[in-house]
N, C-alpha and C positions, 0 to 999 in steps of 0.2 A: 903271376901265372894263373890262367883261368881255372876255376874249380872243376874237378872231373864230374861229368854228368853221369848220374846213375840211371840206367834204364831198367824198367820192370820187364820189358819184353825180351824174349830170347834173341840173342844177337847171332845172326848168321855169319858164317865165315865170309871174308871179303870175296866179292864176285859171285856169290851163290844165292843172293836174296831172291832172285827171280827164277830159281831153278825149276819151279813148278808152273811157270808162266810162259805161254806161247802167244805172241802178239802178231796181229795183222793190222794194216792201216788202209784207209780209203778216203778219198776226198782231198781237198786242198788244205792241208794241215800246216800250220806255222811250224817251221823247222822240221817238217816231216821227213826229210832225207836223213836226219840225224837219229831218228827213233830206232832204227835197227841197231846202230852202234850202242846206244844207251842200254837197250834191252840185253844185247849179247854180253856187254861188259859186266853185267850183274847176273850172269848165269842163265838168262832166259833165251828163248828161241824166237826167231822172227820168220814169218812166212809171207810170201808175196800174195797169196790168195787165201781166202777163207776155206778151211777144211775142218774135219771133225777134231783135229788136233789143237785148233786155236781155242784159247781160253778167253782172250780179250780182243775185241775189234775197236781200235781207236779211230774216231772220225769226227766230223764237224756236225753242228746242228743242221746246217744247210743240207749236207749230204744225207743225214738221217731223215729229214723232212721230205726230201726228194725221193727217198727210198731207192737209192741206186743199187746196182746189182749185188755188190758185196754186202750191203746192209740187208738186202732181202735174203741172201744166202745165210747170213748169221742168224737172222730171225727164224728161218726155216729149221735150222739145227736146234734152236731152242735153248741150248745151254751156254751159249757164248755171251759174255757180258759186253754190251756195246756202250762204250764210255767216251768221254771227251779227253782231250790231251791233258787236261788239268789233273786227271787221275795219275797219269804217269809222272808228271812233274812233282806232285805232292809225294808220290812214292819214292822218287829219287832223292828228295830233300827231307824225307823223314829221318829221324835220328833214333835208332839206326835205320839204314835204308831197308825198306820192306814194302810189299804191296799193301797199300792202305785200303780201307773199306771203299767199295765201289759205289755205295748207296748215294752219296751226294753228287756223283759224276755220271750216273746212268742217264743216257740221252732219252730214254723212255720217259723219265721224270722231268728232265730239263726242258723238254719240248712241249709239255702240256700247256694248254692255253692259259690256265690259272697259275702257272708256276711262278711268274714274276711277282704276283701278289703274295704268294706263299713265301718267296725268298725275302721280300721286303719286310715281312713280319717275323722272319727267322723260323718259319715252320718247316716241318719235314726233315729237320736236321741239316739242311743245306747251309753252307757257309755264307754268311751275310758279309760280302766283301765291301770294304770302304777303300777307295783308291786314295792313298795318302798323297800322291803326286798332285792331285787336283785340289788339295786344301788351299784355301786362300789365306796366306799368312803374311804378316808384315813385320818389319823390324821396328817400326815406329808406333806411335799411338799410345793409348793407355795400357796399363799392365793387364787389365781385363781383356782388352782386344787382342793382345799378344798371346794370351794363354787360352784362347778359344779353340785353337787347333786340337784335334783329337790326338795327333802324333807329331813329333818333331824329329828332325834328323839327329841321330846319335853323334856326339862329339867324343873323340878319344881324350880321356882326362889327362893323359900324360903329354900329349902334343897339341891338343886343341883342334886337331884336324877333323873334318867331318868324314863319316863313313858314307861317302857319296862319290860315285864315279860315273863318268860318261865314256862310252866306248863307241868307236866309229869304224865303219867298214865301207869301202868302195863297192858299188854295185856293177852290174854289167855296163851300165851307162851312168853318166853323172846324175841323171834324174832319179836313179834308184839307190843312191847312197843310203846307208842304214845307220841308225843310232840306237844305242841302249843306255838307259839311265838306270844305275844300280845304287840302291841306298838301304841303310838300316834306319828304321824309325823306332822311337822310344815313346811309350804312352805318357800322356800328361797326368794320368791318375796314378795313385799308389795302391798296391805295390806296382812297381814299374814292370812292364812287359815289353817285349821287343819283336820286331818283324822285319824280314828282309824282302824287298820288292824289286822287280825289274820291269822297266817299261821299254818296249821295242817300238820304234817308229820309222817309217819311211813314207814316201809319197803315196797317199791313198790308203795307208793302214797304220793303225796304232793298237798295241795290245799290252795289257798289264798282267803280270803274274806275281802271285805271292809265293815266296820260296820257303816259307817257314810255316809250321803249324800255328794255329791261333795261340796267342799269349805265350810265346816262347821265351826262354831265358836268353841272357846276353851271349852266353857261350854258343848256343845253337845258332843264333842270328849271325854272329861273326863267322862261324864255320861255314854256313851256307853262303854268306857273302863272298868269302875267299874261294870256296869251291866253284861258285858260278863265275867269278872273275877269271879263274885259271882255265876253266873249261871253254871259255870264249876268247881268251887272249893268248893262251899257251904259256902264260907267265904267272908266277905267284904274285900275290898282292904286294909282298915285300920287294919284288923286283920291278914294280910298276914304273919307276923313274928311269930304269935302264933303257938305253937306246939300242941295245943288242937285240937282234931279231930272234924269235924262238924258232925251233925246228918247224919247217912248213907243215901245215895241217894236212893229214892224209886220211883216205877212206879206209875201209876194212881190208882192202887188198893192197894197201901200201902205196896207192897212187896219190901224188900231190894234188890237192884240190885247187881249182881256179880261185882267183883273188876274191870273187864275190861269194865264195863259200868258205874262204879261209879264215884266219884269225882276225878278230877285231883289234883295233889299236886304242890303247888308253889315251884319253884326251888330256895329256899333259901340255900345258901352255908352252913349255919349252921343248916339246918333242917335235923333231923335224918332220916326222911322218904325219902327225896330226895337223901341223901347220899346212902341209900339202892338202890333206883331206878337207880342211876348212876353206880352202880357196874355192870361189864360185866357179861353175863350169864355164867353158869358153865356147863361143860360137864363131863360125867363120863367116866373114862378110863377103860381099861380092868381089872385093879386091883381093881376097885371099888372106887377109890379116885376121888374126884371132882377136875377138873383143870379149871382155868379161860381161856376163849377164848376172844380175842380182835378183834373187827372189827371197821372199820372207815366209816363214812359217810361224804361226802364233801358237804358243803353248801356255797353259796355266802351270807355271813352275814355282818352286821355292825361289825366293829372291836371291839365293846365292848362285844361281845359274848365271854365267857370263854371256854376253852377246856373241862371243865367239862360238859357243856351243850351238847356237841357233843357226849359224852359218854353215854348220856341218852338213845340213840337208838342203838340197835345192829342189824347188817345186815349180810346177807350171801354175796356171791360174786356178786349177782344181783345188777345192778345199781338202783338208786332211779328214779322212773318214775314220771315225772312232769305232773300233770293233771291241767287243767284250772279251773276257778271258776264255771264252769257249769258241773262238775262231769263227764268228759269223762273218766270213769274208764276203 
């Protein structure tokens, strides 16, 4: 049984961590339609427009640089913190859940011309993110070559299974199928530290989010992994091999969401639902018969990814555009 984590911060009652937070959003934010639910679930308020009651405006770098109307309104009021989506994600996955410091996520700082150089040097307190999914690791070669990776995927010591999951969801069309890769990484240096990461990808977009605070312990990493898995699949991690469908995903008013906004499906090779999602899209020929079309997407992944995972997404000839964690769509 994992050791109990002792927190020095005062723990809020469940569902009240954001009780002093009022959020508004603007711009094309990844998973933006879910932000109201996340905020309200933790005791916060969500408003459609910027008013004097808003404490945080969540938006993208693109919207901030274009100075769109809601951004201008927030600047005019002066007291509203204009932050990236990462601020909310880090707050939701803090242990305990709480609003984290806005400083590393203020778009005023993130959009400065010299900010990239400052981030590369670790200046200004900003988090210097290293995307572990893009580490080039191999199972062969010398011992030195195999241990060059900064982080490796954590293996469960009792079962030998990797804390690594692929989630799939159908889009409005076969071309917009979505994929999330979720994994826990273990540092190669001692003492060991752990981090949980999620990479979202579809045609034309890819985004990586770190779900844990830097240098987390194994208990926090596993908790965040399980929480993220359940919040996107409707099932607990322990239920991942079950073919029973969860209760349909609903919005705040209790309406069942359409399939492209519903639950992701865990990519179990024996799961009949993911076998269907891995099938390539079909196109109708002039004779009226459906013919399969095959497209490829190239990723730099760990070698434990199967070819079937890559078939979960279908693309046109357009390359996959890499976006950073701050939604530069």
